[in-house]
Backbone as CSV, one residue per row, in Angstrom:
resi,resn,N_x,N_y,N_z,CA_x,CA_y,CA_z,C_x,C_y,C_z
1,LEU,0.803,-1.397,0.074,-0.008,-0.228,-0.150,1.357,1.781,-0.041
2,ALA,2.047,1.058,0.680,2.675,2.548,0.505,3.266,3.152,-0.804
3,THR,3.520,1.872,-1.607,4.536,2.348,-2.865,3.589,3.083,-3.551
4,PRO,2.032,2.619,-4.015,0.972,3.413,-4.777,1.111,4.755,-4.422
5,LEU,0.992,4.843,-2.583,0.819,5.992,-2.089,2.121,6.999,-2.505
6,ALA,3.458,6.469,-2.701,4.637,7.153,-2.857,4.279,7.636,-3.761
7,VAL,3.922,6.936,-4.993,4.066,7.410,-6.115,2.887,8.513,-6.988
8,GLY,1.917,8.189,-6.134,1.084,8.799,-6.495,0.170,8.519,-7.522
9,TRP,-0.175,7.098,-7.334,-1.586,6.297,-7.948,-2.495,5.848,-7.020
10,GLY,-3.512,6.103,-7.159,-5.031,5.992,-6.397,-4.895,6.564,-4.851
11,GLY,-4.578,7.519,-5.247,-4.147,8.258,-3.374,-5.440,8.529,-2.680
12,HIS,-6.539,8.573,-3.122,-7.626,7.884,-2.258,-8.079,6.970,-1.609
13,ALA,-8.326,6.023,-2.497,-8.415,4.254,-1.836,-7.459,4.169,-1.079
14,VAL,-5.826,4.179,-1.499,-4.637,3.926,-0.571,-4.647,4.555,0.529
15,THR,-5.366,6.151,0.593,-5.183,6.978,2.151,-6.172,6.100,2.960
16,ARG,-7.504,5.917,2.443,-8.359,5.099,3.105,-8.103,4.122,3.520
17,ALA,-7.494,2.858,3.034,-6.895,1.912,3.487,-5.477,1.707,4.393
18,LEU,-5.141,2.699,3.904,-3.769,2.874,5.384,-4.385,3.289,6.651
19,THR,-5.103,4.319,6.592,-6.112,4.855,7.242,-6.431,3.775,8.329
20,LEU,-7.080,3.230,7.980,-7.872,2.399,8.266,-7.314,0.939,9.192
21,THR,-6.276,0.660,8.385,-4.774,0.072,8.629,-4.516,0.047,9.865
22,LEU,-4.193,1.578,9.877,-3.709,2.190,11.173,-4.484,2.247,12.204
23,PHE,-5.387,2.537,12.037,-6.449,3.036,13.310,-6.690,1.483,13.781
24,ALA,-6.862,0.463,13.090,-7.215,-0.800,13.763,-6.152,-1.268,14.740
25,GLU,-5.131,-0.964,14.070,-3.749,-1.482,14.533,-3.115,-0.559,15.735
26,ALA,-4.126,0.335,15.728,-3.906,1.547,17.111,-4.888,0.848,18.412
27,PHE,-6.317,0.754,18.022,-7.213,0.264,19.109,-6.643,-1.291,18.932
28,GLY,-6.505,-2.213,17.928,-6.351,-3.415,18.636,-4.790,-3.582,19.184
29,CYS,-4.070,-3.337,18.727,-2.647,-3.985,19.123,-1.907,-3.125,20.817
30,TRP,-1.940,-1.516,20.233,-1.826,-0.545,21.110,-2.629,-0.762,22.443
31,ARG,-3.129,-1.615,23.340,-4.057,-0.886,24.557,-3.605,-0.831,25.461
32,PHE,-2.812,0.477,25.479,-2.170,1.052,27.108,-3.049,1.075,28.106
33,TRP,-4.321,1.279,27.946,-5.375,1.486,28.968,-5.890,-0.581,29.550
34,ALA,-5.676,-0.977,29.435,-5.467,-2.417,29.694,-4.955,-2.984,30.872
35,PRO,-5.591,-3.361,31.957,-5.175,-3.346,33.270,-3.397,-4.731,33.239
36,ARG,-3.512,-5.103,32.079,-2.620,-5.532,31.920,-1.382,-5.668,31.014
37,THR,-1.257,-4.353,30.504,-0.423,-3.991,29.623,0.931,-4.175,30.138
38,PHE,2.101,-4.591,29.471,3.625,-5.034,29.906,3.951,-3.738,29.902
39,ARG,3.761,-2.606,28.980,4.771,-1.294,29.208,3.677,-0.258,28.796
40,PRO,2.823,0.069,29.406,1.752,0.681,28.866,2.400,1.841,28.456
41,ASP,3.685,2.634,29.378,3.890,3.648,28.462,4.735,3.668,26.977
42,HIS,5.036,2.356,26.929,5.735,2.356,25.195,4.303,2.232,24.191
43,ALA,3.213,1.286,24.890,1.994,1.146,24.004,1.178,2.600,23.694
44,ARG,1.002,3.393,24.826,1.073,4.585,24.225,1.674,5.108,23.695
45,ALA,2.623,5.329,23.211,3.767,6.418,22.349,2.970,5.557,21.077
46,HIS,3.351,4.055,20.920,2.533,3.240,19.630,1.311,4.100,19.359
47,PHE,0.275,4.186,20.234,-0.903,4.160,20.031,-1.052,5.189,19.305
48,VAL,-0.418,6.449,19.974,-0.380,8.034,19.709,0.011,7.733,17.979
49,THR,1.094,7.784,18.252,1.824,7.677,16.366,1.355,7.292,15.682
50,ASN,0.228,6.000,15.460,-0.482,5.526,14.743,-1.702,6.418,14.549
51,LEU,-2.513,6.998,15.600,-3.612,7.954,15.335,-3.044,9.223,14.562
52,ALA,-1.493,9.516,14.818,-1.200,10.867,14.197,-0.851,10.691,12.824
53,CYS,-0.532,9.492,12.349,-0.189,9.354,11.182,-1.321,8.869,10.464
54,GLY,-2.431,8.444,11.034,-3.651,8.300,10.457,-4.285,9.686,10.111
55,GLY,-4.086,10.332,10.666,-4.708,11.867,10.743,-3.961,12.387,9.699
56,GLY,-2.721,12.416,9.715,-1.854,12.791,8.259,-2.528,12.298,6.913
57,LEU,-2.808,11.553,7.121,-3.193,10.425,5.636,-4.435,10.868,5.671
58,MET,-5.465,11.200,6.247,-6.979,11.662,5.773,-6.877,13.315,5.642
59,LEU,-5.786,14.218,6.210,-5.451,15.464,5.747,-5.070,15.369,4.039
60,LEU,-4.043,14.251,3.830,-3.537,13.905,2.655,-4.662,13.717,1.534
61,GLN,-5.810,13.045,1.995,-7.060,12.609,1.350,-7.951,13.913,1.338
62,ALA,-8.358,14.376,2.025,-9.137,15.981,2.357,-8.254,16.833,1.227
63,PHE,-7.081,16.860,1.106,-6.454,18.090,0.390,-6.080,17.809,-1.146
64,GLY,-5.323,16.635,-1.582,-4.784,16.430,-2.542,-3.319,15.666,-2.278
65,ALA,-2.846,15.357,-3.180,-1.303,15.146,-2.991,-0.355,15.904,-3.574
66,GLY,-1.380,16.609,-4.707,-0.279,17.841,-5.271,-0.116,18.033,-6.418
67,ARG,0.643,18.531,-6.994,0.795,18.451,-8.635,1.219,17.454,-9.370
68,TYR,2.344,17.106,-8.591,3.149,15.871,-9.395,3.012,14.051,-9.013
69,THR,1.726,14.106,-9.423,1.296,12.434,-9.261,0.892,11.879,-10.613
70,VAL,0.828,10.535,-10.408,0.449,9.608,-11.623,-1.123,10.223,-11.639
71,ASP,-1.824,10.061,-10.810,-3.310,10.561,-11.066,-3.572,11.679,-11.893
72,ASN,-2.680,12.900,-11.296,-2.833,14.018,-12.312,-1.895,13.840,-14.061
73,TYR,-1.550,13.159,-13.666,-0.368,12.976,-15.096,-1.645,12.121,-16.058
74,VAL,-2.197,11.249,-15.368,-3.278,10.306,-16.338,-4.646,11.316,-16.420
75,HIS,-4.728,12.093,-15.690,-6.116,12.867,-15.911,-5.619,13.769,-17.077
76,ARG,-4.199,14.895,-16.938,-4.100,15.362,-17.830,-3.729,15.090,-19.043
77,ASN,-3.398,14.057,-19.159,-3.448,13.265,-20.433,-4.406,13.058,-21.512
78,LYS,-5.886,12.292,-20.422,-6.955,12.103,-20.894,-7.965,13.709,-21.375
79,LYS,-6.919,14.238,-21.306,-7.547,15.777,-21.125,-7.340,16.435,-22.357
80,LYS,-6.313,16.149,-22.925,-5.647,16.360,-24.023,-6.390,15.652,-25.420
81,THR,-6.907,14.263,-25.010,-7.389,13.658,-26.261,-8.780,13.480,-26.432
């Protein structure tokens, strides 16, 4: 999923999938609030990191990836023909 995002292909679908994956991992794996968590400070740091990365991907989806992406190149070439 990271490669299409890096080159700018299928941005909206890829960001949705990555965001869903990050949020699922945050709430499923890094449960720092559970009473028997081994290192709650470590789990909390990973939980917050996953939420922050997911939020950044949601911003990327909302505002777009920018001018130089594969999606924009394909869209621009379709307009010319």
